[in-house]
C-alpha positions in Angstrom: 39.2 -30.6 3.3 40.8 -27.8 2.4 39.2 -27.9 -1.2 35.8 -28.2 0.4 36.8 -24.9 3.0 37.6 -23.1 -0.1 34.7 -24.2 -2.1 32.5 -23.0 1.1 34.2 -19.8 1.5 33.7 -18.7 -2.9 30.1 -19.6 -2.2 30.3 -17.5 1.4 31.5 -14.3 -0.5 29.2 -14.5 -3.5 26.2 -14.6 -1.3 27.6 -11.5 0.7 27.8 -9.8 -2.7 24.5 -10.5 -3.9 23.4 -9.5 -0.5 24.8 -6.3 -1.3 22.6 -5.5 -3.3 19.5 -5.8 -1.5 18.1 -2.9 0.8 15.9 -2.7 3.5 14.4 1.2 3.1 10.6 1.4 4.5 9.9 3.8 2.1 10.5 3.6 -1.2 9.0 7.1 -3.8 6.9 5.5 -7.1 9.4 7.2 -9.2 11.8 5.8 -7.8 10.7 2.3 -8.6 11.7 0.5 -11.4 10.2 -2.6 -11.6 8.0 -4.9 -9.5 8.2 -8.9 -9.9 6.0 -11.3 -7.6 7.5 -14.4 -7.1 4.9 -17.3 -5.8 5.7 -19.2 -3.0 6.4 -23.2 -3.1 4.3 -25.1 -0.7 5.6 -26.0 2.5 9.2 -24.6 1.2 9.2 -20.8 0.8 6.6 -18.1 1.1 4.9 -15.2 -1.4 7.2 -12.3 -2.1 7.6 -9.2 -3.9 11.0 -8.2 -5.3 10.8 -3.9 -6.3 14.0 -2.7 -7.7 14.1 0.6 -7.6 17.3 3.4 -7.6 18.5 4.4 -4.5 19.2 8.5 -3.1 22.8 7.3 -5.0 21.5 6.3 -8.4 21.9 2.8 -8.0 19.8 -0.3 -8.3 18.7 -1.4 -4.9 16.5 -4.6 -4.1 13.6 -4.8 -1.7 11.9 -7.7 -0.6 8.3 -8.0 0.4 7.7 -11.2 2.2 4.0 -12.2 2.5 2.2 -14.5 5.1 3.3 -18.0 5.4 1.0 -21.1 5.3 0.7 -20.7 8.8 -0.5 -17.2 8.8 -3.4 -17.2 6.6 -0.4 -16.9 3.7 -3.2 -17.9 0.2 -5.7 -15.2 1.6 -2.8 -12.5 2.4 -1.0 -13.2 -1.2 -4.3 -13.0 -2.9 -5.2 -10.3 -1.1 -1.7 -8.1 -1.6 -1.7 -9.3 -5.6 -5.1 -7.4 -6.0 -3.9 -4.5 -4.2 -0.4 -4.3 -6.4 -3.0 -4.8 -9.4 -5.3 -2.0 -8.2 -2.7 0.1 -7.7 -1.1 -0.7 -11.5 2.6 -1.5 -9.8 2.1 -5.0 -11.6 
């Protein structure tokens, strides 16, 4: 039982350390953006999203997740529209 709880604690600490690199910054200047990656949805399991890698005002690399609509909210149409906008703006 102690081994199971120890493993669970290690996993939780790992997830917390990974999440420290995430950001909820609402506005990101274009000059701060380093890379934008599109992650497609796994039908019925996850939603499509954009991962924006940028430098914050302290110079640290951060990641901002932009979740796209799910399958119950017109996900395919919303994802296609978002991809077109990102391509027109030369972001991906």
